[in-house]
C-alpha positions as CSV (number, residue, x, y, z in Angstrom):
1,M,71.5,63.6,72.5
2,E,68.5,65.9,72.3
3,M,68.1,67.9,69.1
4,P,67.3,71.6,69.5
5,N,64.5,73.3,67.5
6,L,65.8,74.8,64.3
7,P,64.8,78.4,63.3
8,T,62.4,78.5,60.3
9,D,62.1,82.3,59.9
10,N,65.2,82.5,57.7
11,L,66.7,80.0,55.3
12,Y,70.3,81.2,55.9
13,K,69.8,81.0,59.6
14,F,68.4,77.5,59.2
15,L,71.4,76.4,57.2
16,A,73.8,77.8,59.7
17,M,72.1,76.2,62.6
18,F,71.6,72.9,60.8
19,G,75.2,72.7,59.8
20,L,76.3,73.6,63.4
21,I,74.1,70.7,64.7
22,I,75.6,68.3,62.2
23,L,79.1,69.5,63.3
24,I,78.4,69.0,67.0
25,F,76.7,65.6,66.4
26,S,79.5,64.2,64.3
27,S,82.1,65.4,66.7
28,Y,80.2,63.8,69.6
29,M,79.7,60.5,67.8
30,F,83.3,60.4,66.6
31,I,84.5,60.4,70.2
32,Q,81.6,58.6,71.9
33,E,81.0,55.6,69.7
34,P,84.5,54.1,69.8
35,E,84.7,54.7,73.5
36,K,81.3,53.0,74.2
37,L,82.2,50.1,71.9
38,Y,85.6,49.4,73.5
39,S,84.0,49.8,76.9
40,D,81.4,47.1,76.1
41,I,84.2,44.8,74.9
42,D,86.1,45.3,78.1
43,K,83.0,44.4,80.1
44,L,82.4,41.2,78.2
45,Q,86.0,40.1,78.5
46,V,85.8,40.6,82.2
47,R,82.6,38.7,82.3
48,E,84.2,35.9,80.3
49,Q,87.1,35.6,82.7
50,L,84.7,35.5,85.7
51,V,82.7,32.7,84.1
52,K,85.9,30.7,83.5
53,I,87.0,31.3,87.1
54,Q,83.5,30.3,88.4
55,N,83.6,27.1,86.3
56,Q,87.0,26.1,87.7
57,N,85.8,26.7,91.2
58,D,82.8,24.6,90.6
59,S,85.0,21.8,89.2
60,L,87.1,21.8,92.4
61,V,84.1,21.6,94.7
62,A,82.1,19.1,92.7
63,R,84.4,16.9,90.7
64,Q,81.6,15.7,88.5
65,R,79.5,18.4,87.0
66,D,75.9,17.4,86.5
67,L,74.2,18.0,83.2
68,K,72.4,21.2,84.4
69,T,75.6,22.8,85.4
70,K,77.3,21.9,82.2
71,N,74.3,23.3,80.2
72,E,74.4,26.6,82.2
73,Y,78.1,27.0,81.6
74,L,77.7,26.2,77.9
75,Q,74.8,28.7,77.6
76,D,76.9,31.4,79.3
77,S,79.8,30.7,77.0
78,L,77.6,30.8,73.9
79,E,76.1,34.1,75.0
80,L,79.6,35.6,75.6
81,V,80.8,34.4,72.2
82,T,77.8,35.8,70.5
83,S,78.2,39.1,72.2
84,L,81.9,39.3,71.5
85,N,81.3,38.4,67.8
86,G,78.6,41.1,67.6
87,L,81.0,43.6,69.1
88,Q,83.8,42.5,66.8
89,R,81.6,43.1,63.8
90,K,80.9,46.6,65.1
91,V,84.7,47.1,65.6
92,D,85.2,46.0,62.0
93,K,82.7,48.5,60.8
94,L,84.0,51.3,63.1
95,P,86.6,52.8,60.7
96,G,83.9,53.2,58.1
97,R,81.5,54.8,60.6
98,L,84.3,57.1,61.8
99,N,84.9,58.1,58.2
100,I,81.2,59.0,57.9
101,Y,81.4,61.1,61.0
102,I,84.5,62.9,59.6
103,I,82.6,63.6,56.4
104,L,79.6,64.8,58.3
105,Y,81.9,67.0,60.4
106,F,83.3,68.8,57.4
107,F,79.9,68.8,55.7
108,G,78.2,70.3,58.7
109,G,81.1,72.8,59.2
110,G,80.9,73.9,55.6
111,I,77.1,74.3,55.6
112,S,77.3,76.2,58.9
113,I,80.0,78.6,57.6
114,I,78.1,79.2,54.3
115,G,74.9,79.7,56.3
116,F,76.4,82.2,58.7
117,L,78.1,84.1,55.8
118,L,74.9,84.2,53.8
119,W,72.9,85.1,56.9
120,F,75.3,88.0,57.7
121,S,75.6,89.3,54.1
122,K,72.0,88.8,53.0
123,T,70.1,89.5,56.2
124,Q,71.9,90.5,59.3
125,K,74.0,93.1,57.6
126,F,70.9,94.9,56.4
127,N,69.2,94.5,59.8
128,D,72.2,96.0,61.4
129,E,72.1,98.9,59.0
130,I,68.4,99.4,59.6
131,I,69.0,99.4,63.4
132,K,71.9,101.8,62.9
133,N,69.7,104.2,60.8
134,E,66.9,104.0,63.3
135,S,69.4,104.9,66.1
136,K,70.7,107.8,64.0
137,K,67.1,108.9,63.3
138,I,66.3,108.8,67.0
139,L,69.4,110.8,67.9
140,N,68.7,113.3,65.1
141,D,65.1,113.7,66.2
142,K,66.4,114.2,69.8
143,S,69.0,116.7,68.5
144,V,66.3,118.6,66.5
145,V,64.0,118.8,69.6
146,I,66.9,120.0,71.8
147,H,68.0,122.5,69.1
148,K,64.4,123.8,68.7
149,V,64.1,124.2,72.5
150,Q,67.4,126.0,72.6
151,F,66.4,128.3,69.7
152,E,63.1,129.2,71.3
153,K,64.7,129.8,74.6
154,E,67.5,132.0,73.2
155,F,65.1,133.9,70.9
156,N,62.8,134.7,73.9
157,I,65.6,135.9,76.1
158,Y,67.1,138.0,73.2
159,S,63.6,139.6,72.7
160,E,63.3,140.4,76.3
161,L,66.9,141.7,76.5
162,W,66.5,143.9,73.4
163,A,63.3,145.5,74.7
164,N,65.1,146.3,78.0
165,L,68.2,147.6,76.3
166,I,66.1,150.1,74.3
167,L,64.3,151.3,77.5
168,L,67.7,151.7,79.2
169,R,69.1,153.6,76.2
170,N,66.1,156.0,76.1
171,A,66.2,156.5,79.9
172,T,69.9,157.1,79.9
173,Q,69.7,159.5,76.9
174,S,67.0,161.5,78.8
175,L,69.3,162.2,81.7
176,R,71.4,164.9,80.0
177,P,69.9,165.7,76.7
178,G,71.2,168.6,74.7
179,F,67.7,170.0,74.4
180,E,64.5,169.1,76.2
181,S,61.0,170.3,76.9
182,Y,59.7,170.1,80.4
183,D,56.9,171.2,82.7
184,K,57.9,174.6,84.1
185,S,55.8,173.9,87.2
186,Q,58.3,171.3,88.2
187,S,61.5,172.2,90.0
188,I,64.9,171.1,88.8
189,E,65.2,168.7,91.7
190,E,61.8,167.1,90.9
191,R,62.7,166.7,87.2
192,K,66.1,165.2,88.2
193,K,64.4,162.8,90.6
194,I,62.0,161.6,87.9
195,K,64.8,161.1,85.4
196,I,66.9,159.1,87.9
197,Q,63.8,157.0,88.9
198,D,63.1,156.2,85.2
199,F,66.7,155.4,84.7
200,F,67.0,153.0,87.6
201,D,63.7,151.3,86.7
202,S,65.0,150.6,83.2
203,F,68.5,149.8,84.5
204,N,67.2,147.3,87.0
205,K,65.0,145.5,84.4
206,C,68.0,145.2,82.1
207,V,70.2,143.9,84.9
208,I,67.6,141.3,86.0
209,S,67.1,140.1,82.4
210,Y,70.9,139.9,81.9
211,E,71.7,138.1,85.2
212,N,68.8,135.6,85.0
213,N,69.7,134.5,81.5
214,K,73.5,134.9,81.6
215,P,74.2,131.2,81.2
216,F,72.3,131.3,77.9
217,Y,74.3,134.2,76.3
218,P,77.3,133.5,74.2
219,E,80.4,135.1,75.7
220,N,80.8,137.8,73.1
221,I,77.2,139.0,73.7
222,Y,77.2,139.1,77.5
223,K,80.5,141.0,77.5
224,E,78.9,143.7,75.3
225,I,75.9,143.8,77.6
226,E,78.2,144.3,80.6
227,S,79.9,147.2,78.8
228,V,76.5,148.9,78.1
229,L,75.5,148.5,81.8
230,K,78.8,149.9,82.9
231,T,78.6,153.0,80.7
232,S,74.9,153.6,81.6
233,R,75.8,153.5,85.3
234,K,78.7,155.9,84.6
235,E,76.3,158.3,82.9
236,A,73.9,158.2,85.9
237,I,76.7,158.9,88.3
238,E,77.9,161.8,86.3
239,F,74.4,163.1,86.0
240,E,74.1,163.2,89.8
241,M,77.6,164.4,90.6
242,M,78.3,167.0,87.9
243,S,76.8,170.4,87.5
244,P,75.4,171.6,84.1
245,I,77.6,174.6,84.3
246,E,80.8,172.4,84.1
247,S,82.4,172.6,80.7
248,D,82.5,168.8,80.2
249,Y,78.9,168.2,81.4
250,F,77.2,167.8,78.0
251,K,80.4,166.6,76.2
252,N,80.7,163.6,78.6
253,A,77.0,162.9,78.2
254,E,77.4,162.9,74.4
255,N,80.4,160.6,74.6
256,N,78.7,158.2,77.0
257,M,75.6,158.0,74.8
258,D,77.7,157.5,71.6
259,E,79.4,154.6,73.4
260,I,76.1,153.1,74.6
261,I,74.5,153.4,71.1
262,E,77.6,151.8,69.5
263,K,77.6,148.9,72.0
264,I,73.8,148.3,71.5
265,D,74.3,148.2,67.8
266,I,77.1,145.7,68.2
267,I,74.8,143.6,70.4
268,C,72.1,143.8,67.7
269,I,74.5,142.5,65.1
270,K,75.7,139.7,67.3
271,I,72.2,138.6,68.3
272,R,71.3,138.5,64.6
273,D,74.3,136.4,63.8
274,R,73.5,134.1,66.8
275,I,69.9,133.6,65.7
276,G,71.0,133.0,62.2
277,L,73.3,130.2,63.3
278,L,70.7,128.6,65.4
279,K,68.1,128.8,62.6
280,A,70.6,127.4,60.1
281,G,70.8,124.3,62.3
282,D,67.1,123.5,61.8
């Protein structure tokens, strides 16, 4: 039975493995030794019977056995008796040896249990805690990196969005102002065309910024953005379709701008709250 190498890096691990080896060894010998002993006895008894049969056959063939044959038979008989006596002595000692193996079995089991318990409570438990903490640290570091990337991404898109919203607000407000100064050399149609072009430039920038980054906006923010775009588009349509002489012309413009300004202020508050939540997670 080949003995494995025992670990020497940890005393408790050594005790655990040493006790386990004693446990396995004693169990093996408790079963194997009696079996081998009784097997040897059976073989000798068979051999003894064969010698007796052979001697009887020789007696029948040669009625008078010469001295050499008698000596060989006597030698074989003595060897068998000696072997049987030796085995018998082993049989007599067997109960004591089995008791030793039983003691070793419980001794090895006890050492192994104590070693494993000490190994776990004194060493492995702390190693597991270290590994657990290292895993948490890795996950936390990963979360921090992801959070930082998310914060930077959202901060950039909010900065871009806010700049475009201000341009859209100014362009929309310039469509139907209550009072404006203008170049008298320009016709009404020319001034109107310039205003519409400025409006659509700002409107398209805002729409592109909104649509490209829509997955990154919280729902409460992008709904407010949609409302601003909708009201701005409404103001542009009324600017083109209504005449300044109509009674509701400037009133509608004022209502639309009040709604746009209110929605933009709401977006500003929600963006602040969102950035504050993201920053609080640092």
